[in-house]
C-alpha positions, 0 to 999 in steps of 0.5 A: 252794931247788935244791941248788947245788955250789959248789966247795970251797976245796981244789979251787978256792982259793975260800972256801966261806963266799963261794961265792955272795958276789961282791959282795966281792972277786970284783965288784972285779974288774970294778966301780967304786968307788961308795962317796960322798964321805960314806963310806957303800957303797950296794952299787951298782956301776953294772956288769955281772957277768962270767960264763963259761959253759961252753957254749952251753945254759948260756948260753942260761940265764944271759943270760935269768935276767941280762938286761941286768944280766950280760955272758956269754960262752961257753967253747966257741965257736959251731960248735965241739964241746963235748966235746973242746975244747981251751982256750988259755992266753988262754981260762984267763986270761979266766976268771980276770978273770970273777966267776962261772963256770957249768959241768957237771963231766966234760963239758969236760976240759979246763975242768976242768983250767982251772979247777984253776988259777984262783982269782979266779971263784966256780964254780957246778957244776951236775951236783948241781943237774940230777941226772946219772945214767949212760946209754949209749945204744950197742946192745950184742950181749947174745948174746956169750959173755964178759961186764964184771966187776964191775970193768969194769962199775964203770968202765963206769958211771962213764965214761957219767955222761951230761952232756946234762941240757939236752934234757930241759925239767925239768931245765933249769929246775932249772939256771936256778933255781941260777943265779938264786940265783947272780945275786941273791946277787952282786948283791942289788940286781938280785935283783928283776929276775932273779927276774922274768927267771927266771919267765918263763924258766920259762914258756918251759921249762915251755911246752916240757915240755907240748909233748913231754909232749903231742906224744910221747904216741901214736906208732907207735914209740918207738925212736929211732936218734941220732949219739951218745948225747945224747938219753938225758935227753930219752927218758926224760922222754917214755917213748922209747927212744934207741939210738946209733951211738957213745958219749956222745963223738961222736968215738968209733968204734962196734965192728963188733958195735955197729954190728950191734947198732944195725942190728938195732934198726932192722930189728926196730923198723922205724925209717925215720930214722937221725938225724945232727947238724951238729957231727959227721961223719954218714958213719956213720950215713948208711952204716947208713941206707943199709944198712937203707933208712932216711932221715936227719934231723939232730936237733940235740944243741944243744950249740952255738948254733943258726944261728938262733933259740936253745934253745927254737926248736932243741928245738921243732925236734927235737920236730918231727923226733921226731914225723915219725920216730916216726909220733906223732899 
């Protein structure tokens, strides 16, 4: 079984023994009384599970696995950059009324804070399931005389835990399995449907993985430059190197030395494309492209729902953009 990190009672006020058993108190929040006159309980509520997903990729997985049996809402609105989205009081209230919340700790501090205030829903935290690691992606000038102390290095490592697991289709499969397990235990009457939906979704994700493996196998270049460091898992999975203008936070401003280091990478690797993204200002990336003679193109970090299509379609478009930028066969 894929491991899941269900938050402890001390952290969320949720009984650990009932962490995935929503059929009782949690389901009561939105279910109708299904007990017949003879006093027996069929366990069938006739209602959908209410699930809050922290942002689009998790919403995509939950809807794909849950199908008609779940009502999924994204905590982060469409076309809003999720890193720094601040939840309003009404958003916290809405969380309390759900059966299940699915999220990744540390990606959205406002959501972390909100979940400390609610006690109604079960909380499924995916970071252990998807094996988050440290990525930076920002180019550094290693010729400088000063070096980080051990304490500073440890702090930097803690700050650079990369939440962008969804750009790796293999990690998405692990997250989907965890969500399926949670939904099946919450709603055992529809467990077979969740299992079947998971199988269909897994086929899609395995297909994406195969497409990326084959499509990026033979390329003239293996280094790509992005607006912010969202593509570390993708780069690791398919043997590429990511260099980014900004770090894991797309709103962070690169220092002059970091910009100089990225420019040096562009020149040394023969990079012809600087990737921008839709929800972040492209000005710095465009200026870098102008200085180096590169062009710009969009590589979607898929942090919000695409304007058309879905996650799988956006991943396919990203593959096409990468193949062009890297001159792949």
